[in-house]
N, C-alpha and C positions, 0 to 999 in steps of 0.2 A: 502642450501645456492644457489644451482642453481637455484633455484623455484624462490628466490628473485631477484637474477640479470634478469631471463626473466622477471619478475613484471616489473621491474624499466627501463628496455628498452621499454617494452609494453608501459610504463607510459610515456616514454619520447617522443615516437613517438604521442600518443592521444594530447598533450602538444598544440602544432601547432593547433591542433583542438580547444582546447578550447581555448587558447587565439587571434585566428583569424578567429572566427569564423563570426563573422558580416563585416569585413574587406569586401569591392567589388574591383573588379579590378578599376571601373569609381568611380568618386566622387558621393557622394551619398548626395545632397542638397536638404532642403525643399524649398528653392527659385523655382519659383517667387511666389507660392501660400501662405497660410499664414498656412496650417497646420504641426504638427510637425511628423515627420514620427516615427515608431515606434523602428527602429534600432540605435543604438550608431554607432558613426562612426569607433570605432576600439580602441583598447587600445595605446597610445598613439600621436595616431593622433590630427593634431589641424587643425580645419577648422574654416575659415571664410566667413562668407555670407554679401554682401551688397550693397544697392540700394540708387538710388535717384527717388522721384516722384514729380508729380506735382498734384495739387490739384483744383478743380471747386467746389464751395458751392453756393448753391442759396435757401432762404428761402421764401416762397411766403406767410405764414402768418406774419413773423417778417418783410417782405419788406428789406432783405438785401443780398447784394452779397460779396460774398469772395474768394480769389485765395490764392494760397501760394505755398510752396514747402518743401520736407521734407526729411530725409535722415535715413536708418534704418539698422544697424550693429548687425549682430549675431555670437558671438563667442561660440563654440563648440570643446568639447577637452574630449578626451575619457582617463580616468585612472583608475587605482584599478584594474577595472575588465571590461572584455570584454563585460559584459552587462550594464557598467556605465557611463552614459556622463553627464559633467557639461555645463551648458550654461547661457551664458550672453546674454539679448535682450534689445537694446538701440533704441531707436525712438525718433527723434529731428523733431521739426516744427517750421515753422514760417509763419502766414498767416496775410493778411490785408483784412478789412473788410469795406465796404460802405453800407449807409443807407440814406435815402433824407435826413437826418438831419447832421448826421455826418461821420466820419472814424476813424478805429481804426486798432492797430496793435495787435497780440498777438506771443509769440513765448517761446518754451520751450521744456524739453522732455515730449513728451507724453505717452512713455512706459521705466521704468526701471526695467528689471525682472531679477533675479538670481536665479539658482535652479539646478536641477539634474533629470535627467530622467534615469529609470530602467529597463529592458527589463523583465517582469514577465514570458511570455513564447513565446514560436517559436514554431508553428506547423511542420516545416521542418527540426526538429533538428531530427537526428538519422531517419528521415522517407526517402524511397526513393520507387517511383512510380514502381511496377512490372509489367516487359515487359514480352508480350505474344509471344514469337518467332513463333507461327502459326497462328498468325490472326494479320492483319495490323489494321482493323477496330477496335479491342478491344482496340489497344494502342491507336489509336484516338479518344477514349470517354472520355468524359468530367471526370476529375479527381474530386471529389467531395472534396475532401481532401483541395482544394484551397479555400472554403467556411470557412474554420475554420482560424479565423483570428489570426496575433501576438499582443500579449499583452503588452503593456507598462504603466507605472506610471511617472506623474512628478511633481513634487512640489518644491516650488519656494516661492520668495516673493516679491511685490513690492515694490519700493523705490520712492516715492514722497516727491519732497523738498515744501517748505513754500510758499506760493503765486504763488501756479503753475496754471494757467489759464486753462489746460486743468484738472484739478482736482476739485471735487465736495467740498472740504475742502481748506480752507485757510491754514491749519497747517500742518505741515510737517507729513508723516505716513508712516507708514510699515503694508504690509497686506500681509495675504497667497494669492496663487494662486495654485490650484492644476487641474490636468488634468489625464482623462481615455484617452490613445490611443488605436486605434485598427488600424490594416494595414491588408489587402488581395492583393495576387498576383495571378492573372488570366494568362493563355495563355503563362505560360514560363516567367512571369515578363514583358509582354509587356504591361498588363493593371494592373493598382494597385490604389487600393480605401483605401482612409487612412481618418478615424474618429476621432475627437476629440470632447470630452464631454468637458467643462471648468467651474470651480467656481473660480472666481477672485473677488478680494476683500472683501473676506468672513468676514471679522470681522469688518469692516466700517459700516457707516450707509445706505451706498448704495451699496449691494452685487451685482456683475453680474453673470448671467450665461448663458451659450450660447454653440455653436456648430459651428463645421466646417466640412466640407464634400468636401473631393476632389477626382475627378478622371483624373490619369495621364495614357497617353500612349504614346509609343514609336515607332516612325515612322519608325526608322532606329537606326544604331548605333549611331548619331549624333544629329537627330531630336528628341524633344517629344514636347509635348504639353497636357493643362490640362483645366479642366473646375472646378467650384468651388461655394458654397453656405457656406455663414457664416450667423448665428445670434447668437444676443445678448441681453439680455434684464434685464434691473434695473430699478428702481425708477429714475434714475439720465439721462440714454440715453438708447434707444432702438432702434435696426435697424436690417434690413437683406440686404446682400450685396452678389452680384453676380461678379463671375471672369472669365476672362479667359488669356490665357497667351501661352509662347513655349519656351522652353530654347535649346540652341545650346552647343552641348560637342567639345570645342576646342582641347583638351587632357585628359588624364584620371583623371587628377588633375585639371582642369579648367575649367568651364562652365560660360555662360553669358546667358541673361533671358531677356525677357521683359512681359509686363501684361498690361490688364486695367480690372478697377472694378466700378460698378455702384452699388448704392442701388434702393430701390424699392418704394419710397415714396418722397414729396415735401417739408418735414418739417425737416430738410432740405433735397435736393437732394444734393447728393455729386457723383463727379467724378474724380475718380485716373488714372493714367497713368504713369509707371514706367519701368526702365531697373536696370540691377543687375549682379553683378558677384559673382560666390562661388569660393573658392580656398581652396586646401587641401595640408596640408605638412604631408607628410608619410615617411619620409626617416628612422627615429629612429625607426617607425613599421617594415620597410622592412629589418632594421640592426638586430633588434631582432629576424624576423622571420628565417633568416639567421642564426643566432647564435643558435637558436634551432635546426634548422636539423642539423649543423656541431656537437651540443652534443648528438643529438641521432645516428648519425651514428658512433661517437667515441664510445659512449657505447653500440652501436649494435656490432664494431669490438672487443673491450674488452671481449665481452660476448664469443665470438667464442672460442669452444673447441680446444685445439692445436691437431694436427694430431697425430695419432700412428704411430711412426717411422717403427713399423714391417709391417704395412699396406700399407705405401709407396711401389709404384713400379717405377721400372727406365724405363727412357723411350724406352729401346730395349724391354721390355717388353710389355708395352704399344702397340708400332709399331707391335710388334709381334703378339698381342692379335686382333688387328685390322685388320690386314691380313687375321687371320683366318678368322673371323665373315664374312668378303666379300667373301671369297672362298668359305664357306659354304652356304651364300646366292644364289652365282652363281649355285653353286651345285644343290641347292634346285629349 
């Protein structure tokens, strides 16, 4: 029976590690880049990432100019499991186009995706780099374990309404989107490299396949910057885009950012510039964490064996033994 109690107490102490393993002290946002990170926001954590951007477009072959603006909004929610995250990704865009003969406008949801992400493998779970107390140089050597990436998978669906000018089909469609995500952290997390391999609109007449590569560097506790390369290809449209940007951490749950994007062709040439904000609500998460710690402490206290009254010593006996110990040590 005592073994069962001890096992129960040990399990309670491990529960916070199981439930709060992916939660970070500061907000972990996917903005301002386009990659999706491998790690979830944390169980019961709600996170919103929003931005606005301006767009400038020019097509040399079709001889038209376009300009407009858009907004994007992403909701992230960690539920059921620490490794699981549900995501709603929305993007709305409006543009005006001018040709030598006419002008026209188009506006609609450019993207509506609902899905879930699950962390398959975390290379740093139960891993700790061994320190060599005899060698300073040995501790500064490159940790080859950093080359092993965290791996996640995303599965979701695209929802496209009828007569959407950003769609290849005039009909309303629902099509799957899947993604393989890897993430490496170097130099204690100051450098982060994320890769997304994407298959989009898979069951439609124009499936799209692409990638996004993002390298982020934390300059200090507040500022970080990134460079990114994105490419995608389909029979409907193909392109390659480069991005740069920076983010500033206002407080542990609030971040602002800015970025600039441009593609590498003139059919059409496209430039984006935008700003955004990321906000996290983690009060419920912290309440759960405190409750787990309280439960673990209570279980530990209940598990303590009662002291044997026969072994109890009076204060007088304890003082006498302490004096005897000091006297002997002085004599020696």
